[in-house]
C-alpha positions as CSV (number, residue, x, y, z in Angstrom):
1,M,-37.6,40.3,-18.4
2,R,-36.1,39.9,-14.9
3,S,-37.2,36.2,-14.7
4,N,-35.6,35.5,-18.1
5,L,-32.4,37.2,-16.8
6,Y,-32.4,35.1,-13.6
7,A,-33.1,31.9,-15.6
8,M,-30.2,32.7,-18.0
9,T,-27.9,33.5,-15.1
10,A,-28.9,30.3,-13.2
11,G,-28.4,28.3,-16.4
12,V,-24.9,29.7,-17.0
13,L,-23.9,29.1,-13.4
14,L,-25.2,25.5,-13.5
15,A,-23.4,24.8,-16.8
16,S,-20.2,26.3,-15.4
17,S,-20.5,24.1,-12.2
18,V,-21.1,21.0,-14.3
19,A,-18.2,21.8,-16.6
20,M,-15.9,22.4,-13.6
21,A,-17.0,19.2,-11.9
22,A,-16.4,17.2,-15.1
23,Q,-13.0,18.9,-15.5
24,A,-12.0,18.0,-11.9
25,Q,-13.0,14.3,-12.6
26,D,-10.7,14.3,-15.6
27,A,-7.8,15.9,-13.7
28,E,-5.8,13.5,-11.5
29,L,-3.1,14.1,-8.9
30,T,-0.4,11.5,-8.4
31,V,-0.7,10.1,-4.9
32,S,1.9,7.8,-3.3
33,S,2.7,6.4,0.2
34,T,5.7,4.9,1.9
35,T,3.2,3.2,4.3
36,W,0.4,1.9,2.1
37,S,0.9,0.3,-1.3
38,A,-1.8,0.5,-3.9
39,G,-3.8,-2.7,-4.1
40,E,-2.0,-4.2,-1.2
41,T,-3.0,-5.0,2.4
42,V,-2.9,-2.1,4.9
43,P,0.0,-2.7,7.4
44,M,-0.9,-3.5,11.0
45,R,0.7,-0.2,12.2
46,S,-2.2,1.6,10.4
47,V,-5.0,-0.6,11.6
48,Y,-7.4,0.7,14.3
49,D,-6.7,-0.1,18.0
50,G,-10.2,-0.9,19.2
51,F,-13.5,-2.5,18.1
52,G,-11.7,-5.9,18.4
53,C,-8.7,-4.7,16.3
54,T,-5.2,-4.4,17.8
55,G,-3.3,-2.2,15.3
56,G,-1.0,0.8,15.7
57,N,-3.7,3.3,14.5
58,R,-1.0,5.4,12.7
59,S,-2.2,7.4,9.7
60,P,-0.2,6.6,6.5
61,Q,2.5,8.8,5.0
62,L,1.2,10.4,1.9
63,S,2.8,12.4,-0.9
64,W,1.2,14.0,-4.0
65,S,2.3,15.9,-7.1
66,E,0.9,17.5,-10.3
67,L,-1.3,20.1,-8.6
68,P,-3.3,22.1,-11.1
69,E,-2.9,25.9,-11.5
70,G,-5.2,27.7,-9.1
71,T,-4.8,25.2,-6.2
72,Q,-5.0,27.2,-2.9
73,S,-5.5,24.3,-0.5
74,L,-5.7,20.5,-0.2
75,A,-7.8,17.9,1.6
76,V,-7.1,14.3,2.4
77,T,-9.8,11.7,3.1
78,I,-9.7,8.0,3.8
79,Y,-13.0,6.2,3.2
80,D,-14.3,2.6,3.3
81,P,-17.1,2.2,0.8
82,D,-17.6,-1.5,1.8
83,A,-18.5,-0.9,5.5
84,P,-21.9,-2.4,6.3
85,T,-23.5,0.9,7.2
86,G,-25.4,1.8,4.1
87,S,-23.2,4.9,3.8
88,G,-19.6,3.6,4.1
89,W,-17.2,4.6,6.8
90,W,-15.0,7.8,7.1
91,H,-11.6,7.0,8.6
92,W,-9.9,10.4,8.2
93,I,-10.7,13.8,6.9
94,A,-8.0,16.5,6.9
95,Y,-8.6,19.7,5.1
96,N,-7.4,23.4,4.7
97,I,-4.0,21.9,4.1
98,P,-1.8,24.7,2.6
99,A,-1.3,24.3,-1.2
100,D,2.5,24.3,-0.9
101,T,2.4,21.0,1.1
102,T,3.6,18.0,-0.9
103,A,3.5,15.3,1.8
104,I,2.1,14.4,5.2
105,E,4.2,12.2,7.5
106,E,3.2,8.9,8.9
107,G,1.3,9.3,12.2
108,A,0.2,12.9,11.6
109,G,-3.4,12.1,12.1
110,T,-3.4,12.2,15.9
111,A,-6.1,14.0,17.8
112,E,-3.6,16.8,18.6
113,G,-2.7,17.1,14.9
114,D,0.7,18.5,15.8
115,A,2.4,17.0,12.8
116,L,-0.1,18.3,10.3
117,P,0.7,21.5,8.4
118,E,-0.2,24.8,10.1
119,G,-3.8,25.7,9.5
120,A,-4.9,22.1,8.6
121,L,-8.1,20.9,10.4
122,Q,-9.4,17.4,11.0
123,A,-13.1,16.6,10.8
124,R,-14.9,14.0,13.0
125,N,-14.4,10.5,11.6
126,D,-17.0,7.8,12.0
127,F,-15.3,6.5,15.2
128,G,-16.3,9.9,16.6
129,A,-12.8,11.5,16.8
130,H,-11.2,14.5,15.1
131,A,-8.3,12.3,14.1
132,Y,-7.3,9.3,11.9
133,G,-9.0,6.0,12.7
134,G,-7.6,3.0,11.0
135,P,-9.2,0.0,9.2
136,C,-11.2,-2.4,11.4
137,P,-13.8,-4.2,9.2
138,P,-16.1,-6.9,10.8
139,E,-14.5,-10.3,11.1
140,G,-15.2,-12.7,8.2
141,H,-15.9,-10.0,5.6
142,D,-14.2,-10.0,2.3
143,P,-11.4,-7.5,2.2
144,H,-12.6,-3.9,2.4
145,R,-11.3,-1.2,0.2
146,Y,-9.7,1.9,1.9
147,Q,-9.7,4.8,-0.5
148,V,-7.2,7.6,0.1
149,R,-8.1,10.7,-1.8
150,V,-6.2,13.9,-2.1
151,F,-8.2,16.9,-3.4
152,A,-6.8,20.1,-4.9
153,L,-9.1,23.0,-4.1
154,P,-9.5,26.6,-5.4
155,M,-9.9,28.2,-2.0
156,E,-7.7,28.5,1.1
157,S,-10.3,27.2,3.4
158,L,-13.3,25.0,2.8
159,P,-16.6,26.8,3.5
160,V,-17.9,24.4,6.2
161,P,-18.6,24.9,9.9
162,E,-16.1,23.6,12.3
163,D,-18.5,20.8,13.4
164,A,-19.4,19.8,9.8
165,S,-20.1,16.1,9.2
166,A,-17.9,14.0,7.0
167,A,-20.7,13.8,4.4
168,L,-21.0,17.6,4.2
169,I,-17.2,17.9,3.8
170,G,-17.2,15.1,1.2
171,F,-20.0,16.9,-0.7
172,Q,-18.0,20.2,-0.7
173,L,-14.8,18.5,-1.7
174,N,-16.4,16.7,-4.7
175,A,-18.2,19.9,-5.8
176,K,-15.2,22.2,-5.7
177,A,-12.2,20.0,-6.5
178,L,-9.8,21.1,-9.3
179,A,-8.3,17.7,-9.3
180,V,-8.4,14.5,-7.3
181,G,-5.8,11.7,-6.8
182,T,-6.6,8.2,-5.3
183,L,-4.6,5.4,-3.7
184,E,-6.5,2.3,-2.6
185,A,-5.4,-0.4,-0.3
186,T,-7.4,-3.3,1.4
187,F,-7.8,-5.0,4.7
188,A,-9.7,-8.0,6.2
189,R,-9.6,-9.8,9.4
C-alpha cells in the first residue's frame, strides 16, 4: 500500500514538473536592449578585453516586460552555444534579481556588481570571474551567437550554493522558470 502511495505521489510530482516546464517554455518575456540589437553584431564596447580581443567589456543594457503572475525573482544569462568547448561558453549569470526590477543598466556586470539591484548575485563565468565577460570567439570562426536570456522565477532566491557552477545554475533556471525571454546577437573576429 505504501509503495503504491509513494509511486502515485512521485507520478503526480513528475507530471506537475513536466507540465510546469512545458508551460514555462510557452510563456515568453519581452527582452530588449539599447546596447545590443537582435540579430545584429555585438558592439565593441561589449566585447571582451583579453584573449586577443580589445573591447570595452561592458555588459549590455537590458529591459524586460510581461512578467507572469507569481514571479518573485529574475535571472539573466548570456551564453555562447557556438564556443568550441563541447559545452558552450557562459559569459554572464546574474540571479536573485528582485522581481520589481524592469531593467539593468549598461556596464552593471562589473566584478563589484555595484550597479546591479540590491540582493542580486553573479555566478562565475567561463573566464573565471564573478562578472560579465564579453564575446571573444576564436579568430576565423563563423559568427557566434550570444544568447541573452531573462528568466522569471517563482522564488526570491535560487536554491544553489554561492560557488555553484554556471551549468548547475542553468539547470535550476530551466527547471524552475515561469517564463523566459531571449535576445540574440552575434560576433566574429
